[in-house]
C-alpha positions as CSV (number, residue, x, y, z in Angstrom):
1,M,-0.1,0.0,0.1
2,G,1.2,3.5,-0.8
3,I,0.4,6.5,1.1
4,G,-1.5,9.3,-1.1
5,K,-3.2,12.5,-0.3
6,R,-6.4,13.2,-2.2
7,S,-9.1,16.0,-1.3
8,G,-6.6,17.1,2.1
9,I,-7.3,13.6,3.5
10,P,-4.3,11.3,4.1
11,H,-4.8,7.9,3.6
12,L,-3.4,4.6,2.5
13,T,-4.0,3.8,-1.2
14,P,-5.7,0.6,-1.4
15,T,-3.9,-2.3,-3.2
16,L,-6.4,-4.2,-5.0
17,S,-5.8,-7.9,-6.5
18,A,-7.3,-8.8,-9.4
19,P,-10.3,-11.1,-9.4
20,E,-10.1,-14.7,-10.8
21,G,-9.7,-14.1,-14.9
22,G,-8.5,-10.3,-14.3
23,E,-10.4,-7.4,-14.7
24,G,-12.7,-7.1,-17.8
25,E,-13.2,-4.0,-18.9
26,G,-15.5,-1.9,-17.2
27,R,-15.6,-4.3,-14.4
28,A,-14.8,-2.8,-10.8
29,A,-12.2,-4.4,-8.7
30,A,-14.7,-5.2,-6.3
31,D,-18.9,-5.8,-6.0
32,V,-18.8,-3.4,-3.2
33,I,-16.8,-1.4,-0.9
34,V,-17.7,-1.6,2.9
35,V,-17.1,1.0,5.1
36,L,-16.7,0.2,8.8
37,G,-18.4,3.0,11.3
38,C,-17.1,3.9,14.6
39,K,-18.6,5.6,17.8
40,L,-20.5,8.6,17.2
41,R,-20.1,11.8,19.2
42,P,-22.9,13.0,21.6
43,G,-26.0,14.1,19.7
44,G,-25.4,11.6,16.6
45,V,-22.6,13.8,15.3
46,A,-20.0,12.3,13.1
47,G,-16.4,12.4,14.7
48,G,-13.2,13.1,12.6
49,Q,-12.1,9.4,12.2
50,L,-15.8,8.5,11.0
51,R,-15.5,11.5,8.2
52,R,-12.4,10.3,7.0
53,R,-13.4,6.9,6.8
54,M,-16.4,7.8,4.4
55,A,-14.3,10.7,2.7
56,L,-11.9,7.5,1.8
57,G,-14.9,5.1,0.8
58,A,-16.7,8.0,-1.6
59,E,-13.1,8.6,-3.1
60,L,-12.9,5.0,-3.6
61,Y,-16.2,4.7,-5.5
62,A,-15.6,7.8,-7.4
63,A,-12.7,5.8,-8.5
64,G,-14.8,3.0,-9.9
65,T,-13.5,0.3,-7.2
66,A,-17.0,-1.0,-6.8
67,P,-20.6,0.0,-7.8
68,Y,-21.7,-0.1,-4.2
69,L,-20.7,1.4,-0.8
70,L,-22.0,-1.0,2.3
71,L,-22.2,1.3,5.3
72,V,-21.9,-0.7,8.6
73,G,-22.5,0.4,11.9
74,G,-25.9,0.5,14.5
75,G,-26.2,2.4,17.7
76,G,-28.9,4.4,18.5
77,P,-31.0,6.4,18.5
78,V,-28.9,7.4,15.3
79,T,-27.3,4.5,13.5
80,E,-23.5,5.4,12.7
81,A,-24.9,4.0,8.9
82,A,-27.4,6.7,8.9
83,V,-24.7,9.2,9.4
84,M,-22.4,7.8,7.1
85,R,-25.2,7.8,4.3
86,E,-25.7,11.5,5.0
87,L,-21.7,12.0,4.5
88,A,-21.9,9.9,1.3
89,T,-24.5,11.5,-0.3
90,A,-22.7,15.1,0.6
91,A,-19.8,13.8,-1.1
92,G,-21.4,12.8,-4.4
93,V,-22.3,9.5,-4.2
94,P,-25.9,8.6,-5.5
95,D,-28.3,7.2,-3.1
96,S,-29.1,4.3,-5.4
97,A,-25.5,3.2,-4.3
98,L,-25.5,2.9,-0.9
99,I,-26.5,0.1,1.4
100,C,-26.7,0.4,5.3
101,E,-26.2,-2.3,7.9
102,T,-27.7,-0.9,11.1
103,R,-27.7,-3.8,13.7
104,S,-24.1,-4.1,14.5
105,R,-22.5,-2.9,17.6
106,N,-19.2,-4.1,17.3
107,T,-16.4,-5.4,14.4
108,S,-17.6,-9.0,15.2
109,E,-21.1,-8.1,14.8
110,N,-20.2,-6.1,11.7
111,A,-18.5,-9.2,9.9
112,V,-21.4,-11.4,10.6
113,H,-23.9,-8.8,9.9
114,S,-22.4,-7.3,6.6
115,A,-21.8,-11.5,5.4
116,R,-25.5,-12.0,5.6
117,M,-26.5,-8.8,4.0
118,L,-23.6,-9.0,1.0
119,H,-25.1,-12.6,0.2
120,E,-28.9,-11.4,0.2
121,H,-27.9,-8.6,-2.4
122,G,-25.4,-11.3,-4.3
123,L,-22.3,-9.5,-3.6
124,R,-19.0,-11.2,-2.8
125,R,-15.7,-9.4,-3.4
126,I,-15.1,-6.4,-0.9
127,V,-12.9,-3.6,-0.6
128,L,-12.9,-3.2,3.5
129,V,-12.2,0.5,4.6
130,S,-11.5,1.5,8.3
131,H,-8.8,3.1,10.4
132,A,-5.2,1.5,9.5
133,A,-4.8,-0.3,12.8
134,H,-8.4,-1.6,12.7
135,L,-7.7,-3.4,9.5
136,F,-5.6,-6.4,10.6
137,R,-8.5,-7.2,13.0
138,A,-11.3,-6.7,10.8
139,R,-10.0,-8.6,7.7
140,L,-9.8,-11.6,10.0
141,L,-13.3,-11.4,11.5
142,F,-14.6,-10.7,7.8
143,R,-12.9,-13.8,6.3
144,I,-14.1,-16.1,9.4
145,A,-17.5,-14.5,8.3
146,G,-16.9,-15.9,4.9
147,V,-16.4,-12.7,2.7
148,E,-14.0,-12.3,0.1
149,I,-11.8,-9.5,0.5
150,V,-10.0,-8.2,-2.8
151,G,-8.5,-5.1,-1.1
152,S,-8.5,-2.7,2.0
153,A,-7.8,0.8,2.6
154,G,-7.1,2.4,6.0
155,V,-7.2,5.8,7.2
156,P,-3.7,6.4,9.1
157,P,-3.4,7.5,12.7
158,R,-2.8,11.4,13.1
159,S,0.1,11.0,14.8
160,A,2.9,8.7,16.8
161,I,0.8,8.8,19.9
162,E,-2.4,7.7,18.4
163,A,-0.6,5.2,16.0
164,V,0.3,3.6,19.7
165,A,-2.4,4.1,21.5
166,A,-4.4,2.1,18.2
167,A,-1.8,-0.6,17.9
168,F,-2.3,-1.2,22.1
169,Y,-6.0,-1.1,21.6
170,E,-6.2,-3.3,18.4
171,A,-4.0,-6.0,20.4
172,L,-6.2,-6.2,23.3
173,A,-9.5,-6.4,21.1
174,L,-8.5,-9.3,18.8
175,P,-9.0,-12.0,21.4
176,R,-12.1,-10.4,22.6
177,S,-13.4,-10.4,18.8
178,L,-12.4,-13.9,18.1
179,A,-14.6,-15.1,21.4
180,R,-17.5,-12.8,20.0
181,M,-17.3,-14.7,16.5
182,L,-17.4,-17.8,18.1
183,W,-20.4,-17.0,20.0
184,L,-22.1,-15.5,17.2
185,R,-21.6,-18.1,14.9
186,A,-22.7,-20.8,17.2
């Protein structure tokens, strides 16, 4: 992955593997871009991290990476996915290209509920978008849920302190997430 800067938002440029048989003319690299939500601020307002994830997802959509965006995240009373939908449409993504998963409350549930929705919509190949440090755990959980990941893109940390804190959090979260996956799949 290379580091790029578009629209004033730094990010990791996704490395996308070609599907079997190569990419045909006019064929997107994936069926859908899955953008994982994160905690909203009080009042259902998107924080900077969610805004950066959505900007990256919208940028990948505009580049033709996939014809759909699956916006993932529940919560309440306003869901992360509903806020993400507003951000996506404000970025120029047509509402017809948006699918929302609003039940999940954590990364394990993101993977399980997204896998079901992808199957229901006949979508298989995804590009996963999240925070860079979160991608290892998210990719693992989505693979366990049976999702084919053909690429990923991560929003990098804004500082070294944020990078260390995120790595520490992810190291602690991985065993808990794997245990949740076992419970959800039982």
